[in-house]
C-alpha positions in Angstrom: 93.1 -53.6 -36.8 95.2 -54.3 -34.3 97.6 -52.3 -32.9 101.5 -52.4 -34.3 104.0 -53.8 -31.5 104.6 -50.2 -29.2 101.6 -48.4 -30.6 100.1 -46.3 -28.3 96.2 -45.8 -27.9 96.3 -41.9 -28.0 92.6 -42.3 -26.7 93.3 -45.2 -23.7 96.0 -41.3 -22.8 93.0 -39.4 -23.5 91.1 -41.3 -20.5 94.1 -40.8 -18.4 94.2 -37.7 -18.5 90.8 -36.6 -18.7 90.5 -38.9 -15.1 93.7 -37.7 -13.2 92.2 -33.7 -14.1 88.3 -34.6 -12.6 89.9 -36.6 -9.8 92.7 -34.1 -8.8 90.8 -32.0 -9.1 87.9 -34.1 -6.3 90.6 -35.0 -4.6 94.0 -33.3 -4.0 97.3 -33.6 -6.0 97.8 -36.7 -4.1 95.6 -38.8 -5.7 96.6 -42.3 -6.6 97.7 -43.8 -9.2 95.8 -47.4 -8.8 92.5 -44.6 -9.2 93.6 -42.7 -12.1 93.9 -45.5 -13.5 90.3 -47.8 -12.3 88.4 -44.1 -13.4 89.6 -44.0 -16.8 89.5 -47.8 -17.1 92.3 -48.8 -17.5 94.9 -51.2 -16.1 97.9 -49.5 -13.5 99.9 -51.0 -15.9 99.2 -49.2 -19.0 98.9 -46.6 -17.0 102.8 -46.7 -15.6 103.8 -47.6 -18.8 101.9 -43.8 -20.4 103.0 -41.8 -17.0 106.0 -43.2 -14.7 104.3 -41.0 -11.6 101.4 -38.1 -10.9 105.0 -35.9 -11.4 104.4 -36.7 -15.1 100.3 -36.9 -14.9 100.8 -33.5 -13.8 103.6 -32.0 -16.2 101.0 -33.9 -19.4 97.7 -31.9 -17.9 99.7 -28.7 -18.0 100.3 -28.6 -21.5 97.2 -30.1 -22.6 95.8 -26.8 -21.0 98.7 -24.5 -22.8 98.4 -25.9 -26.4 94.7 -25.6 -26.0 95.5 -21.8 -24.4 98.1 -21.7 -26.9 96.3 -22.4 -29.9 94.9 -19.4 -31.7 98.6 -17.9 -31.5 99.3 -20.4 -34.4 96.5 -19.1 -36.2 98.1 -16.8 -39.2 94.8 -14.6 -38.1 95.7 -10.2 -37.7 96.7 -9.1 -34.0 93.3 -8.2 -33.0 91.5 -11.3 -33.8 94.6 -13.1 -32.0 95.1 -11.4 -28.8 90.8 -11.1 -28.1 90.5 -15.1 -28.9 93.7 -15.1 -26.8 92.6 -13.4 -23.7 88.6 -15.2 -23.7 90.6 -18.4 -24.1 92.9 -17.3 -20.5 90.1 -15.5 -18.6 87.5 -18.8 -19.1 89.9 -20.9 -18.2 92.1 -19.8 -15.5 88.9 -17.4 -14.0 85.4 -19.6 -14.8 86.8 -23.0 -15.4 87.4 -26.0 -12.4 90.2 -26.4 -12.8 91.5 -23.5 -10.5 91.1 -25.8 -7.5 93.2 -29.1 -9.4 95.7 -25.5 -9.5 95.3 -25.1 -5.2 96.0 -28.3 -4.9 99.5 -27.9 -6.1 99.7 -24.6 -4.5 99.0 -26.2 -1.4 101.8 -29.5 -1.8 104.4 -28.0 -3.3 107.0 -27.4 -0.6 106.0 -30.7 0.5 106.4 -31.8 -3.9 108.3 -29.0 -5.0 109.2 -31.1 -8.2 105.1 -31.7 -8.9 104.5 -27.7 -8.5 108.0 -27.1 -10.8 106.0 -30.0 -13.5 103.3 -27.7 -13.7 105.1 -24.3 -13.5 107.3 -25.2 -15.9 104.8 -26.9 -18.5 102.1 -24.9 -18.4 102.5 -21.2 -17.2 105.7 -21.3 -18.1 105.5 -22.5 -22.0 102.3 -20.4 -22.0 104.5 -16.8 -21.9 107.5 -18.5 -24.2 104.2 -19.3 -26.7 103.4 -14.9 -26.4 106.8 -14.0 -26.7 107.9 -15.9 -29.4 104.9 -14.7 -31.0 105.3 -11.8 -30.1 108.8 -11.9 -31.8 107.1 -12.7 -34.9 104.1 -10.0 -35.4 107.0 -8.2 -34.3 109.7 -9.2 -36.9 106.7 -8.8 -39.7 106.3 -5.1 -38.7 102.5 -5.8 -37.3 103.6 -4.6 -33.8 106.9 -3.5 -32.1 107.8 -5.4 -28.2 111.1 -4.8 -27.9 111.4 -7.3 -25.4 108.6 -10.0 -26.0 109.2 -12.2 -22.5 108.3 -8.2 -20.5 105.2 -7.5 -22.6 104.0 -11.7 -22.2 104.2 -10.8 -19.1 101.9 -7.5 -19.0 99.5 -9.1 -21.6 98.6 -11.9 -19.2 98.0 -9.4 -16.1 96.2 -6.8 -17.8 93.8 -9.6 -19.1 93.8 -12.2 -15.7 94.7 -8.5 -13.2 93.8 -10.4 -9.7 91.7 -12.6 -10.9 93.8 -14.8 -10.9 94.8 -15.2 -7.1 90.9 -15.4 -6.6 91.0 -18.8 -8.4 93.9 -20.0 -6.3 92.9 -18.7 -3.1 89.0 -19.9 -3.3 88.0 -16.2 -3.1 85.3 -15.5 -5.4 84.9 -13.3 -8.0 83.1 -10.2 -9.0 81.1 -10.5 -11.9 83.8 -10.4 -14.8 82.2 -10.1 -18.7 84.3 -11.8 -20.3 84.6 -10.6 -23.9 85.0 -7.0 -23.1 87.6 -7.6 -20.7 89.0 -9.1 -23.5 88.6 -6.3 -25.6 89.8 -4.4 -23.9 93.0 -6.0 -22.7 93.6 -6.5 -26.4 93.2 -2.3 -27.4 95.1 -1.2 -24.7 98.1 -3.5 -25.2 98.3 -3.1 -28.9 98.0 0.9 -28.8 100.6 0.4 -26.5 103.1 -2.2 -28.5 102.0 -0.7 -32.1 104.3 -0.7 -35.0 
């Protein structure tokens, strides 16, 4: 069935984001728009119709990752189940996933491309913390947790989960072995004890 005028083919958008993710990991954040289009198997015009610049692509990649990481916050499960799943996802994506190479590349070019770094941070880590803080606010209002300052509590939880692992990942330093399920459960247990209703 042909698309209506102006209708977006989401499969092409996903193909472009997948291509950009791979190329940025392989070649750094300065990868050309032409290379992204070629890797995705679409025209440059199709790429520019969806993303007008590398900054927009970086923002979309960070937003897609944030959506995946925070999906568990919308599950409606009990706080422990939600936070263990959230912590597991964060550890797997931040510490074990190859996408940390892309984040390292963004960090390296941040002085020359502050707009790119800001876009990635705002759509990625900052948005993830905002969603976690919003979830903590809802849990406090429902009497399941007691987080008087949900913004600070969200940052504390992320810090407990990741420790120095995130810093090691960005710097490309080998990480010690980590038992993801055990770390996720332990961070959750301590957090829930600290902010019990």
